[in-house]
VOMAR-472353 format. One record per residue (C-alpha): chain; y, x, z; residue number from 1. Coordinates in Angstrom, 2 decimals, padded with zeros to 5 digits. Each point is the difference from the previous one (the first is absolute). Layout:
N
+------+---------+---------+---------+------+
| tinu |      yy |      xx |      zz | pavo |
+------+---------+---------+---------+------+
|    A |       Y |       X |       Z |  NUM |
...
+------+---------+---------+---------+------+
END
This chain:
127
+------+---------+---------+---------+------+
| tinu |      yy |      xx |      zz | pavo |
+------+---------+---------+---------+------+
|    A | -108.98 | -057.24 | -122.55 |    1 |
|    A |  002.56 | -001.76 | -002.56 |    2 |
|    A |  002.99 |  001.84 | -001.27 |    3 |
|    A |  001.26 | -002.59 | -002.09 |    4 |
|    A |  002.26 | -001.47 |  002.56 |    5 |
|    A |  001.41 |  003.90 |  000.93 |    6 |
|    A |  000.23 |  000.63 | -004.04 |    7 |
|    A |  002.43 | -003.27 | -000.40 |    8 |
|    A |  001.87 |  000.90 |  003.06 |    9 |
|    A |  000.78 |  003.50 | -001.21 |   10 |
|    A |  000.79 | -001.37 | -003.52 |   11 |
|    A |  002.26 | -002.48 |  001.11 |   12 |
|    A |  001.65 |  002.75 |  002.37 |   13 |
|    A |  000.47 |  002.35 | -003.10 |   14 |
|    A |  001.24 | -002.96 | -001.73 |   15 |
|    A |  002.84 | -000.94 |  002.25 |   16 |
|    A |  000.79 |  004.01 |  000.22 |   17 |
|    A |  000.31 |  000.06 | -003.83 |   18 |
|    A |  002.19 | -003.06 | -000.07 |   19 |
|    A |  002.41 |  000.99 |  002.73 |   20 |
|    A |  003.53 |  000.51 | -001.56 |   21 |
|    A |  000.95 |  003.50 | -000.07 |   22 |
|    A |  002.82 |  001.18 |  002.11 |   23 |
|    A |  003.04 |  000.06 | -002.09 |   24 |
|    A |  003.34 |  001.44 |  000.56 |   25 |
|    A |  002.20 | -002.01 |  001.71 |   26 |
|    A |  003.87 | -000.15 | -001.24 |   27 |
|    A |  002.62 | -001.21 |  002.21 |   28 |
|    A |  003.69 | -000.28 | -001.89 |   29 |
|    A |  003.18 | -000.54 |  002.28 |   30 |
|    A |  003.78 | -000.43 | -000.95 |   31 |
|    A |  002.15 |  002.39 |  002.20 |   32 |
|    A |  004.21 | -000.23 |  000.29 |   33 |
|    A |  002.33 |  002.89 |  001.15 |   34 |
|    A |  003.81 | -000.61 |  000.04 |   35 |
|    A |  001.80 |  003.01 | -000.98 |   36 |
|    A |  003.85 |  000.45 | -000.93 |   37 |
|    A | -000.98 |  002.64 | -002.76 |   38 |
|    A | -001.32 | -002.39 | -002.54 |   39 |
|    A |  001.59 | -002.84 | -001.92 |   40 |
|    A | -000.76 | -003.42 |  001.64 |   41 |
|    A | -000.74 |  001.74 |  003.53 |   42 |
|    A | -003.64 | -000.69 | -000.22 |   43 |
|    A | -002.86 |  001.78 | -001.31 |   44 |
|    A | -003.52 | -002.23 | -000.17 |   45 |
|    A | -003.30 |  002.30 | -000.47 |   46 |
|    A | -003.34 | -001.26 | -000.57 |   47 |
|    A | -002.83 |  002.00 |  001.53 |   48 |
|    A | -003.49 | -000.48 | -000.66 |   49 |
|    A | -002.89 |  001.58 |  001.49 |   50 |
|    A | -003.85 |  000.18 | -000.21 |   51 |
|    A | -002.71 |  001.35 |  002.14 |   52 |
|    A |  002.25 |  000.27 |  002.81 |   53 |
|    A | -001.77 |  001.49 |  003.28 |   54 |
|    A |  001.61 | -000.21 |  003.51 |   55 |
|    A |  000.65 |  003.63 |  000.30 |   56 |
|    A |  002.62 | -000.06 | -002.64 |   57 |
|    A |  000.75 | -003.74 | -000.13 |   58 |
|    A |  004.02 |  001.15 |  000.87 |   59 |
|    A | -000.08 |  001.15 | -003.72 |   60 |
|    A | -000.03 | -003.57 | -001.42 |   61 |
|    A |  002.30 | -001.58 |  002.57 |   62 |
|    A |  003.78 | -001.44 | -000.79 |   63 |
|    A |  001.40 |  002.80 |  002.73 |   64 |
|    A | -001.51 |  002.91 | -002.18 |   65 |
|    A |  001.13 | -001.70 | -003.09 |   66 |
|    A |  003.46 | -000.37 |  001.05 |   67 |
|    A | -000.10 |  003.65 |  001.19 |   68 |
|    A | -000.74 |  001.22 | -003.58 |   69 |
|    A |  002.41 | -002.38 | -001.58 |   70 |
|    A |  002.59 |  001.27 |  002.25 |   71 |
|    A | -000.83 |  003.82 | -000.71 |   72 |
|    A | -000.11 | -000.54 | -003.79 |   73 |
|    A |  003.42 | -001.55 |  000.04 |   74 |
|    A |  001.42 |  002.25 |  002.28 |   75 |
|    A | -001.27 |  003.12 | -002.38 |   76 |
|    A |  000.89 | -002.00 | -003.23 |   77 |
|    A | -003.27 |  001.27 | -001.35 |   78 |
|    A |  000.25 |  000.36 | -004.16 |   79 |
|    A | -002.91 |  002.21 | -000.14 |   80 |
|    A | -003.78 | -000.31 |  001.45 |   81 |
|    A | -000.38 |  000.86 |  003.85 |   82 |
|    A | -003.06 |  000.78 |  001.78 |   83 |
|    A |  000.48 | -000.70 |  003.45 |   84 |
|    A |  002.37 | -002.85 |  001.28 |   85 |
|    A | -001.47 | -001.30 |  003.18 |   86 |
|    A | -003.52 |  000.51 | -001.26 |   87 |
|    A |  000.32 | -001.29 | -003.42 |   88 |
|    A |  000.37 |  001.41 | -003.38 |   89 |
|    A |  003.13 | -001.35 | -001.87 |   90 |
|    A |  000.49 | -000.50 | -003.75 |   91 |
|    A |  003.60 | -001.08 | -001.31 |   92 |
|    A |  000.51 | -001.64 | -003.14 |   93 |
|    A |  004.00 |  000.07 | -001.02 |   94 |
|    A |  001.10 | -002.98 | -001.91 |   95 |
|    A |  003.31 |  000.65 | -000.29 |   96 |
|    A |  002.76 |  002.29 |  001.53 |   97 |
|    A |  003.39 | -000.78 |  000.94 |   98 |
|    A | -000.83 | -002.11 |  002.09 |   99 |
|    A | -003.43 |  001.33 |  000.75 |  100 |
|    A | -002.83 | -002.43 | -000.41 |  101 |
|    A | -003.43 |  001.76 |  001.05 |  102 |
|    A | -003.58 | -001.81 |  000.37 |  103 |
|    A | -002.26 |  001.96 |  002.17 |  104 |
|    A | -003.47 | -000.22 |  000.58 |  105 |
|    A | -001.01 |  001.90 |  003.37 |  106 |
|    A | -004.01 |  000.74 |  000.71 |  107 |
|    A | -001.92 |  000.98 |  002.64 |  108 |
|    A | -003.39 |  001.24 | -000.36 |  109 |
|    A | -002.04 |  000.55 |  003.32 |  110 |
|    A | -001.96 |  003.20 | -000.22 |  111 |
|    A | -003.24 | -000.94 |  001.61 |  112 |
|    A | -000.18 | -003.69 | -000.70 |  113 |
|    A |  000.32 | -001.96 | -003.16 |  114 |
|    A |  003.34 | -001.91 |  001.51 |  115 |
|    A |  002.83 | -000.26 | -002.38 |  116 |
|    A |  003.29 | -001.34 |  000.42 |  117 |
|    A |  002.73 | -000.70 | -002.38 |  118 |
|    A |  003.42 | -000.80 |  000.15 |  119 |
|    A |  002.53 | -001.08 | -002.53 |  120 |
|    A |  003.41 | -000.90 |  000.09 |  121 |
|    A |  003.21 |  000.49 | -001.99 |  122 |
|    A |  003.51 |  001.46 |  000.56 |  123 |
|    A |  003.13 | -001.01 | -001.42 |  124 |
|    A |  002.46 |  002.59 |  001.79 |  125 |
|    A |  003.63 | -000.28 |  000.64 |  126 |
|    A |  002.14 |  001.84 | -002.49 |  127 |
+------+---------+---------+---------+------+
END
């Protein structure tokens, strides 16, 4: 029995597995626009970046969910961190008062998968 061809095939298969690219976290980025009369310019642009999005929770990485979060944050006029804003944790940074200019970073972290969604937007409230 000749085992040389079998060994060569096994070594080639092992080399192919080792050389195969490792699955990386896919990141998607979107711009979502919301129209509201509560802010200067009547328009807010949010930037959504999402990684490791799974099908069961894909709605959290959509523009529809981002608009819900932005609308609720603007309605509440958040100036302190808040844990549950439509599933996101929002942390504001106040740059000026009278009229208020606030930048928000809202984060959604999945409990059972490594999914991460970040929403960033800035608002200048009407005085």
